C-alpha positions in Angstrom: -12.5 14.7 5.4 -13.8 15.3 1.9 -13.3 12.6 -0.7 -10.9 13.2 -3.5 -11.9 11.5 -6.7 -9.1 9.7 -8.6 -9.3 9.1 -12.3 -10.6 5.7 -13.4 -8.0 5.7 -16.2 -5.1 5.7 -13.7 -3.2 2.5 -13.1 -0.7 1.1 -10.6 2.4 -0.4 -12.0 2.0 -4.0 -10.7 4.1 -6.8 -12.1 0.9 -8.8 -12.5 -0.8 -6.3 -14.7 -2.1 -8.0 -18.0 -3.2 -6.6 -21.3 -6.9 -6.3 -21.6 -7.2 -8.8 -24.4 -5.2 -11.4 -22.5 -7.2 -10.7 -19.3 -10.5 -11.1 -21.2 -9.3 -14.4 -22.7 -8.3 -15.7 -19.2 -11.6 -14.7 -17.8 -13.4 -16.6 -20.5 -11.3 -19.6 -20.0 -11.9 -19.6 -16.2 -15.6 -19.4 -16.7 -15.6 -22.2 -19.2 -13.4 -24.4 -17.0 -15.7 -23.8 -14.0 -18.7 -24.7 -16.1 -17.3 -28.1 -17.0 -16.1 -29.0 -13.5 -18.2 -31.2 -11.2 -19.6 -29.4 -8.2 -17.2 -29.1 -5.4 -14.1 -29.2 -7.6 -11.8 -26.6 -8.9 -11.8 -23.0 -8.0 -14.7 -21.9 -5.8 -17.5 -20.0 -7.5 -18.3 -16.5 -6.4 -21.1 -17.7 -4.2 -18.9 -20.1 -2.3 -16.7 -17.3 -0.9 -17.2 -14.3 1.2 -18.1 -11.1 -0.5 -16.0 -9.2 2.0 -12.5 -10.6 2.8 -9.5 -9.5 4.8 -6.3 -9.6 2.6 -2.6 -9.3 3.5 0.6 -9.4 1.6 0.9 -13.2 1.8 -2.4 -13.9 0.1 -2.8 -10.8 -2.1 -1.8 -12.5 -5.3 -4.4 -15.3 -4.8 -7.2 -13.4 -3.2 -7.0 -10.2 -5.3 -4.9 -10.6 -8.5 -6.1 -14.1 -9.4 -9.7 -13.5 -8.3 -9.8 -10.3 -10.4 -9.8 -12.4 -13.6 -13.3 -13.5 -12.7 -14.8 -10.6 -10.7 -13.9 -7.0 -10.0 -12.1 -6.7 -6.7 -12.5 -3.4 -4.8 -9.8 -2.7 -2.2 -10.5 -0.7 0.9 -7.2 0.6 2.5 -7.9 1.3 6.1 -6.4 1.4 9.6 -7.8 1.0 13.1 -6.9 4.5 14.2 -8.5 6.1 11.1 -11.9 7.6 12.0 -13.0 8.3 8.4 -12.2 4.6 7.7 -14.8 3.6 10.3 -17.4 5.7 8.4 -16.5 4.3 5.0 -15.9 0.7 5.5 -19.4 -0.3 6.7 -20.8 1.4 3.6 -18.5 -0.6 1.3 -19.3 -3.8 3.2 -23.0 -3.3 2.9 -22.8 -2.5 -0.8 -20.7 -5.6 -1.4 -23.5 -7.7 0.0 -26.2 -5.7 -1.8 -24.4 -6.0 -5.2 -24.4 -9.7 -4.5 -21.3 -11.0 -6.3 -20.8 -8.2 -9.0 -17.7 -7.3 -7.1 -15.7 -8.6 -4.1 -14.5 -6.2 -1.3 -10.9 -6.8 -0.1 -10.0 -5.0 3.1 -6.3 -4.2 3.6 -5.0 -2.9 7.0 -2.2 -0.5 6.0 -0.5 -0.7 9.3 0.1 -4.4 8.8 0.7 -4.3 5.1 3.1 -1.4 4.4 4.5 -3.0 1.2 1.0 -3.0 -0.4 0.4 0.5 0.9 3.5 1.8 -0.8 3.2 -0.3 -4.0 -0.2 1.2 -4.7 1.1 4.7 -4.1 -1.6 5.4 -1.5 -1.4 9.0 -0.4 -3.8 8.9 2.5 -6.6 6.7 4.0 -9.2 5.7 3.6 -8.4 5.0 -0.1 -10.3 2.8 -2.4 -8.9 1.0 -5.5 -10.2 -1.7 -7.8 -8.4 -4.5 -9.5 -9.7 -5.9 -12.8 -7.9 -8.6 -14.5 -4.7 -7.8 -12.6 -4.9 -4.1 -13.4 -5.3 -1.7 -10.4 -7.3 1.4 -10.8 -7.7 4.2 -8.2 -11.3 5.0 -7.4 -11.5 7.6 -4.7 -9.8 8.8 -1.5 -11.5 9.9 1.7 -14.9 9.1 3.2 -17.5 9.4 0.4 -21.3 9.5 0.4 -23.1 6.3 -0.5 -24.6 7.8 -3.6 -21.2 8.7 -5.0 -19.8 5.3 -4.1 -22.7 3.6 -6.0 -22.0 5.7 -9.1 -18.3 4.7 -9.0 -19.1 1.0 -8.5 -21.6 1.0 -11.4 -18.9 2.6 -13.7 -16.4 0.0 -12.5 -18.7 -2.9 -13.1 -19.6 -1.6 -16.6 -15.9 -1.1 -17.4 -15.0 -4.6 -16.2 -17.6 -6.1 -18.5 -17.0 -4.0 -21.6 -13.2 -3.8 -21.5 -12.3 -7.2 -20.0 -15.4 -9.3 -20.3 -15.4 -9.8 -16.6 -18.7 -10.1 -14.8 -19.2 -11.3 -11.3 -21.8 -14.1 -11.0 -24.9 -13.1 -9.0 -24.9 -15.0 -5.6 -26.8 -15.2 -2.4 -25.3 -12.5 -0.3 -25.4 -14.8 2.8 -23.5 -17.5 1.0 -20.1 -18.2 2.5 -20.5 -15.4 5.0 -19.8 -15.7 8.6 -22.4 -14.1 10.8 -21.3 -10.7 11.9 -21.1 -10.3 15.7 -22.8 -7.2 17.0 -20.2 -4.9 18.7 -20.6 -4.8 22.4 -21.6 -1.4 23.6 -19.3 0.2 26.1 -20.3 -0.5 29.7 -19.6 3.1 30.7 -22.4 5.5 29.5 -19.9 8.4 29.5 -17.6 6.5 27.2 -20.5 5.6 24.9 -21.5 9.3 24.8 -17.9 10.2 23.8 -17.9 7.6 21.0 -21.2 9.0 19.7 -19.9 12.5 19.6 -16.8 11.4 17.7 -18.8 9.4 15.2 -21.1 12.4 14.6 -18.3 14.7 13.9 -18.7 16.7 17.1 -15.0 16.8 17.8 -15.1 19.4 20.6 -17.8 17.4 22.4 -15.9 14.2 21.9 -12.7 15.7 23.4 -14.5 17.0 26.4 -16.3 13.7 26.9 -13.1 11.6 26.6 -11.3 13.9 29.1 -14.2 13.5 31.5 -13.9 9.7 31.3 -10.1 9.9 31.8 -10.5 12.2 34.8 -12.5 9.5 36.5 -10.5 6.5 35.1 -7.0 7.6 34.0 -6.1 4.1 32.9 -9.0 3.8 30.4 -7.1 2.8 27.2 -10.2 3.0 25.0 -10.8 6.6 26.1 -7.2 7.6 25.7 -7.2 6.2 22.1 -10.5 8.1 21.3 -9.2 11.3 22.8 -6.1 11.0 20.7 -8.1 10.5 17.5 -10.5 13.3 18.3 -7.7 15.7 19.0 -5.8 14.8 15.8 -8.9 15.2 13.7 -9.7 18.5 15.3 -6.2 19.9 14.7 -6.3 18.8 11.1 -9.8 20.3 10.5 -8.3 23.7 11.6 -5.1 23.5 9.5 -6.4 24.9 6.2 -4.3 24.3 3.0 -2.1 21.3 3.6 0.1 22.0 0.7 1.0 25.5 2.0 1.7 24.0 5.4 4.0 21.4 4.0 5.8 24.1 1.9 6.2 26.3 5.1 7.7 23.3 7.0 10.1 22.5 4.1 11.2 26.1 3.8 11.9 26.6 7.5 12.9 23.4 9.4 13.0 25.6 12.6 9.3 26.4 12.4 8.2 24.0 15.1 4.5 24.7 14.6 4.7 23.9 10.9 6.6 20.6 11.7 3.9 19.6 14.2 1.2 20.3 11.7 2.9 18.2 9.0 3.4 15.4 11.4 -0.4 15.4 12.0 -1.1 15.3 8.3 1.4 12.5 7.9 -0.1 10.4 10.6 -3.7 11.0 9.3 -2.5 9.9 5.8 -1.0 6.7 7.0 2.6 7.8 7.0 3.2 6.9 10.6 7.0 6.5 10.5 7.4 9.7 8.7 5.4 11.6 11.3 7.4 10.1 14.1 10.8 10.7 12.5 9.8 14.3 11.8 8.9 15.0 15.4 12.0 13.2 16.8 14.2 15.4 14.5 12.3 18.5 15.7 13.0 17.5 19.3 16.6 17.0 18.5 17.2 20.4 17.0 14.9 22.4 19.3 15.3 23.9 22.8 13.0 25.1 25.5 9.3 25.4 25.0 9.6 24.4 21.3 11.4 21.2 22.2 8.8 20.3 24.8 6.0 21.0 22.4 7.4 18.6 19.8 7.9 16.0 22.6 4.4 16.3 23.8 2.9 16.1 20.3 4.9 13.0 19.6 3.6 11.3 22.8 0.0 12.3 21.8 0.5 10.6 18.4 1.8 7.6 20.2 -1.5 7.4 21.9 -3.3 7.5 18.5 -1.4 4.6 17.1 -1.2 2.5 20.2 1.6 1.9 22.7 2.1 -1.8 21.5 2.6 -0.9 17.9 6.3 -1.7 16.9 6.6 1.7 15.2 5.7 3.4 18.5 8.2 1.2 20.3 11.0 2.1 17.9 10.1 5.8 17.9 10.1 5.8 21.8 13.6 4.5 21.6 14.7 7.2 19.2 13.1 9.8 21.4 14.8 8.6 24.5 18.2 8.7 22.8 17.5 12.3 21.7 16.4 13.3 25.2 19.0 11.5 27.3 
């Protein structure tokens, strides 16, 4: 998936957005207050907190909006099922530590924080935003090369200093960090090979490898999830112009192939419930092979998201009502 740059001048309409002059004043007041407080009192300095934090709707105001008065906060919108997110997130995390306090990385799981996902107007994931003095700016969407990300971060840090007077304090990257546990490699070499193929972008090879694992172990949940991701990415890669496909589906609701394609695009973009609802409706109004194709695709997308996800549970119920 190619990254799509988004203008630095854009802004999300958040209730906490402040004018630049007011934000600059607050940032200066916060630094002055911190300088006069005895060690261990008041708000923690940048070095006393993690440079990479997980954020949800409950602590967003404190961890992102309030923190953004003292240091730029970069937001990584991601999901467990999103393969490009798995390529981008480690780059962002490494850069957060390398920049050593000039910005803080906040990671937001879109599946668990739909309100934030919608409030920021995210069109697809991975998506990266920044918040400076309460003002949210879109940075880029999609997996991006490290050199491009560095350029965007440098522009962000410069803008934060010049427009708002906000500079993150240099810190020891290890300060406040929990040691990262190395991921345990799969015990099955065939599964490891399938993961490697998926990570390298060899989608056809990954599909075959996951199918081989499942033929020997049909109950392997990890292989089933990987297969669903690989198949989804492979279909999207072959779609072509997404706008044309969406227009085709809108113009002809009976075009089952177009409906399936748009459902794939919706799921890949984080619009899980929209994808499920579209396919349930397609099953409802279709017959014969078309109906079965929509049903099978819906079941495949359930595998991508995970059977325990509440949206999957809800959509399964809706599918059952349509079928029976």
